[in-house]
LUMKOL-725207 format. One record per residue: residue in three letters; x, y, z of N, C-alpha, C, O in turn. Coordinates in steps of 0.05 Angstrom, whole numbers, plus 5000, padded with zeros to 4 digits. Layout:
% residues N
ALAXYZXYZXYZXYZ ...
//
This chain:
% residues 125
GLN942425014286941124764295942724644317945224654316 VAL941424534337942824414359944424174350943524024334 GLN946824154361948623924356948423734379948423814402 LEU948123474372948023264393950323074389950922994367 VAL951723014411954022834410953622614430953422664454 GLU953522364420953222134438955922024446957922054432 SER956021894469958421754478957621534497955321524507 GLY959521354503959021144522958620874511958420684526 GLY958520844485958220584473960720414476962820504485 GLY960420154469962719984470962019694466959719624460 LEU963919524470963619234468963419114496965219144512 VAL961118984502960718864528959618584525959018494503 GLN959518444547958418174547955518184556954618374569 ALA954017974549951217954557951117974587952617844602 GLY949118124597948818164626950118414637949618494659 ASP951918534621953418774630951619014627949319004618 SER952719244637951319494635953019704621955519684620 LEU951619894609952920124597951220374602948820354605 ARG952520604603951020854605951821034582954121114579 LEU949921084565950321264543949721554551947921604567 SER951221744540950822024545950322174519951322094498 CYS948722384520948222554497948622844506947222944523 ALA950622974494951223254500950023424478950523384455 ALA948523624487947423814468948924084468950024164488 SER949024214445950524454442949024704452950224924453 GLU946524664458944924894468942824794487942524554492 ARG941324984498939324914518937224724507936124764485 ILE936624514522934724314514932324294533930724114530 SER932124474552930324444574927424444567925724364583 THR926724534542923824544535923124324515920824324505 TYR924924144509924423954488924523664497925923594516 THR922923504484923023214488925623104477926523184455 MET926822924492929222784483928622484480927022374495 ALA930022354462929522064458932121924449934022054440 TRP932021664453934121494442932921294423930821184428 PHE934221264400933421064380935820884376938120944384 ARG935320664363937520484355937020364328934720354318 GLN939220294315939020174288941119964285943520014287 ALA940219724279942019504274942419474244940719564228 PRO944619354235945019324206942719184192941818974201 GLY941819304170939619184155936819224166934919124156 LYS936719374188934119424201933419714202935219884199 GLU930919784206930120054208930820164236931120024255 ARG931020434236931520564262929020534280926820574271 GLU929520454305927220404323927420564348929620614359 PHE925120634359925020784384925820604407925120374408 VAL927420724425928320584449927020704474925820564490 ALA927320964477926321094501926121394496927521504480 GLY924221524510923921814508923121934534922121794552 ILE923722194537923222334562922222614556923322754538 THR920222704570919122974566921023184577923023124591 TRP920423434572922323654577923223674606925523744611 ASN921423604625922223634653922623354666922923344690 GLY922723154650923122884661920622764674920722554686 GLY918422904671916022814685914722564674913222434687 ARG915322514648914122274636916222144618917722284604 THR916221884618918021734601916421514585914121454592 ASN917721414565916421204549918621024539920821114532 TYR918120764539920120564532919020364512916620304512 ALA920720274494919920044477919619794495921019764515 ASP917819624487917319384503919919224507920319094528 ALA921619224486924019054487926019134509927718984517 VAL925819384518927719484538926519554565927919624583 LYS923919534567922619604592923719434615924019194613 GLY924319574637925319434661928419404660929519334681 ARG929619454637932519424635933919694629936119744639 PHE932619864614933820124607932320354622929920334628 THR933820564627932720794641933721044627936121084624 ILE931921214618932621474606932521694627930721684644 SER934321874626934222104644935422344630936522324608 ARG935322574643936422814632937223004654936222984677 ASP939123184648940023394666939923654650941823714635 ASN937823804653937424044637939524254644940124434628 THR940624244668942624444676945224404661946824584658 LYS945624164651948024094636947524044606949323984591 ASN944924074598944224014570945023734562946123684541 MET944423544580945223264576942723074578940823134592 ALA942822854563940922634565942522384568944822364558 TYR941322184581942821934587941021694581938521714582 LEU942321474577940921214575942521014590944620924581 GLN941420934613942620724628941620454618939120414618 MET943420284610942620024599943719804616946119764619 ASN941919654628942719424646941819164633940119154615 THR943018954642942418684633942318674603940418584591 LEU944518764590944618774561944518504549945518304560 LYS943218494526942918244511944118274483944418504473 PRO944918054470946018074443944218224424945118364406 GLU941618194427939718334409939618634414938218774399 ASP940918734434941219024438943419144421943719384420 THR944918974408947119074391946019254369944319164353 ALA947019494367946119694348947719944351949119984370 GLY947320124332948120404335945920544350943620524344 TYR946720694371944720844387944921144382947121254381 TYR942621264377942521544369940821704388938621624396 CYS941721934395940322124411938722304392939722384370 ALA936322384400934622554383933122754400932522714423 LEU932622984387931223204401928823284384928923304359 ARG926623324398924123414385923623704392923123764415 ARG923823874372923624164376920724254373920024424356 ARG919024144389916224224390915424264419916224114436 LEU913924474424913324544451910724404460908624534464 ASN910824144463908623984474909823754490912323724491 ASN908223594501909123394519908923114507908522914521 MET909323104481909122844468911822704467913922824468 ILE911722434466914122274462913522084439912821854443 PRO913822184414913222024391915221794388917521814398 ILE914321584375916221354371917221354342918921194335 GLN916121534325916921534297919421724294919421944304 PRO921521624281923921794277923422064264924722254270 ASN921522074245921022324231919722534248919222764238 GLU919022474272917922674290920022824305919423014321 TYR922522754301924822884315926423054296926622994272 ASP927423274306928623474289931723474288932823574269 SER932923384309935823384310936823104319935522974336 TRP939123024308940222754313943222774317944522944306 GLY944122594334947022564337948122374316946622264300 GLN950722324317952022144298951921854306952321674291 GLY951221814331950921544341953321434355955621524351 THR952821234372955021094386954320794385952020714389 GLN956320634379955820344374955820194401957620234418 VAL953920024404953719844426953719554415952019484399 THR955619394424955819124415955818944440957518974458 VAL954018754440953718574463954318294453952918184436 SER956318174465957017904457955717704476955217764499 SER955217464465953817264481955817084497955016904511 
//
């Protein structure tokens, strides 16, 4: 099973930016990739997703216009650029891979097959 490792989290102030990275242990070029987040006491929620070739993306309403998902299939990497961070963005952020050969970007966590361990993002006000 593919291993996913996130990095790039940290403690920042409101209005700052962070770029999260997700490194995969094998080729991801045919799979949808996504980022989810989970705050303490809350369910894991969809943040952003990208199709296998980057041709289509999808974002949660809460992050539209502030976050950008991208990927580099030559490096087996996915990224989440987060701008204008808000305290409510504080959460553990998880990279996910969907091992199905279609062009869907589901928002339900159970539609994804592989997960990383997560990286913490904390935004202070």
